[in-house]
Phi, psi and omega in degrees: 000319179296326179295322179293320178294320180295320179294320179298318180295325180289325184289323183292126181291144178274131179276122180261349180277136176262116181276139178279145179295141179287139177269132178286136178286138175282134179286153178297330182300319181294323183282340182269347183294137178240120179271132177245145184244133180228143170279152178287138177290144180300133183091356178288152178221171178296323180291327181225078181289137177230131181279135176258228183289136174279139181242141186292334183220162179295318181300314179294323178297319179296316180296311181294324178293320179297323181282342182275176181294311187266340176067026184252137171237154175240139172253143185232129171240124182252136180228158174240133178277129179225155176266136179231134180277124177228117180054041176082359178234143181286140176232134178278132179229159176253136178242130179296142175260127179274148182293000000 
């Protein structure tokens, strides 16, 4: 039995090529997403979040939130649900909404 296993191993060709790992393609959806930053409105809570003033960058939002009473910022990603036909059947997809 061991001789049969050894012969099978000899018959199989050895691969000398080193294959490079495949790079995953980035979806267009990831590159189109726009993150918006908002300070929490005064009186806002985790149970009932309310957006206050929009801030242009994450860094500025962090600084202004730190200086405020509650220190909370919200990040917002907006999407639109659309139907896309794939192999004859509709599939729901999300598309980023640009500001």
